[in-house]
Phi, psi and omega in degrees: 000129183287147178278151180292148177284324178221131177229123171245120184239106176054047185277128173234138183234129186240138170250145175250131179231161179163205184254027181278315187300325184279354184266135171284179183300315181297312180298322181298314181298316181296315181294325178294318182290327182266002178071027183261003176287126181244118179239127178246145178255135177236121181267106182285326177221142184225116172056052179272130181224126173199164180217137179237135174270166178302131180094351177286149171235116182262128171261129177251121181240158181159154180287172179304136181086008182287335183107013185294307183294325177297319179297320178298323179295328176289321179296321182276354177091004179289322178243144175262130178297147174289330175207161183086177183227148173236126178234132176232147179232105182128158179285142188249134168248117185244130174245088182258298174246112194298333182272351182288145179087000178248151177255120186295339182266353178268161180281170176302315180301311182295322180291326178299315179291324179297313180297320178300317179296321179295332179272001174093016182263148184281165177298320181298318180296316180293327175301320181289326186264346191303308183300321180294320179297312182294321180295315180295322180284352179060044183239026182304324183273000187238017187297331182257010174281144174287156187296328181286354176270353183271155172284165179298326178295320178296318179298316182292326179295319179295316180299315180296317182298316180297315182298323185276332189260003180250023169058055174286161175269334177227133178236133182243123186236122179246094178063017186275346177280000179260003183267163179080180180279179183301321181295319181288325177298320178294318179295321179296317180296318179296322178295320179297319178297318179298317180296316182295325177294341178272002174097007178288153177258139184218158171231130180237122169259124183206143172274355178270104181294328179297324176296316179297316178300320187282326190252337193253139175257349175227156185215142176234124179249120177235151181218119182049043176086350183264138178281117178277311178195144167240128188212156172262011174249080186296322182298315181298313182290323176300320177300313180295319182293320178296323178292324175299317179299326181281328187250342184063023177265101182282125180283152181239357178202175183298323180297319180287327175297316179297321179297320177296315181298318179295319180295323178297317182297321178295313181295320181294319179297319178297318180298320180294322178296317180295320179294319178296322178298316179297318180295321179299315179297322179293320180294318179302320179295320178297316182292325185274331188239011181304130185286324181224151180299317178300322180295319179295315180298320179296317180295319180295322179299318178295317182292323179300324183278319189257328183224060183298328182293322178290324179295317178298319179297320179294318178297320180297324180291330183280336183283000000 
């Protein structure tokens, strides 16, 4: 039986806050002696459990403050859990804070090699991969620019390119598929699909539910640090989560999750019917008022390919 690539078992992560940091040594001693030191505990994640096999892609969803990014830091080893265990098998490429690991005063070329070295790759390996990395990041004309001269989009493209093109066994992505322009986002998504088809294991945190639906076969929903559900039915949980976003009704058990998913399907079906009705009316107008035959034919060709159901409905109304 193969071992899991990533295992999180009952993981809880705690932050401590209070009036310690602002105190100097003298103030600290006085406050300690007088009992005025105030320390508060904040649990960012509580009792999170999931397991990923090689080739799985996990989507983590949740509103701001859910604990998603904190959990990723535990998986990558940046943070140690207060309780529970995290086990990973394989070298990890993590894109959490896109500007981290780069030196703003070094050039793009120098930073590419620096990031590669931080990930444990040799100079010879980076020599082989460098041109491919720069080409994918679309930075051929900026190789000798210092990093602080780049836009945030350029920086993120380089970080993503390095992470994807140096053959990690595990890749961790925190909102990085949403950076760059539309063309680069599409290219990034296609690259991720290619990587996943090669058997890599991944975790994606994204506010784009369509990305999670498209890329992930497993899903973890957390809210204010609490695990709502971990499932291998990403479509089902995405439906429930989208309904939660629309209604703000947080589920507390499997029955309530199912109710949300069912409600989403009903609402989505109604929305599709309304959209089809609008398209049908638009098609009828094109057919009835088309100024020239070529214009009508061109419009119909597009509709046959993209909205055949609306076109059929329009024809039925005309008969």
